[in-house]
N, C-alpha and C positions, 0 to 999 in steps of 0.2 A: 504494498499498498504505500503509495506517498503520500509527504505528509510535510516536508517545504523543496520547493514552491508548492502555494497550494494550489489546490483543482481549477479556483476561479481562477489564478492570476495567468493560471498556461491553458486552459482555455480561453481565455482574453485574446492567449496568442495566438492560437490557430483559428478561430472564428469563433470554437461552439465547443461542449464535452464530447459531443460527437468526433469531433474530429481531430482531437486531441486522442481519443480511445484510438482507432487506425495509425494516425501516426507516431505515436508513443509504438505502441504493437509493430510495427511496419522497423521503425529502426530498434526499436528488440532484439530481435530478429537479424536483424543485421549484423547487432554485435552479439549474436551469441554465434553467428557462421564465422563469424571474422577471429573471434575468441577459438575456434576448435579449428581453423584454418591453420592461425599460427599456433595452436598448443599456446594462447598466450591465457592466466586465468584471471579472474575481474580480482579488481580490489577488497583485499577483508570487509565484511558488512555492506559493501555495495552488489546490487543486483544491475540485472540490464534494463529492467525498469526507470532503478533509479536514475539509472545513469543521463538514461535518454530523457528525461523527465526535464534532469539541466540541465540537458543541449538544447530543449527544445526553452528553457527558458536564460540561457544566453544566448539563444540567436542561435546557435548554432546549425540546426536543424527548422526547416522552413514549412510550412503545409503550404500547397498550392493547389489550385482546380485544373481541371481536367476539363 
């Protein structure tokens, strides 16, 4: 579960809570896939979804419309 940054703050960045769910899940899957290919471990106490949420908050991941 994401505690910081808040869900509402993240949803504002991508447009809606639905979009947040899609973008965060897609990015988390990319992080998992990259870690398996490189045999890289996640930092202690950080899960892929938390990393994705922080990237969205920092503006590293941007949601676009198709």
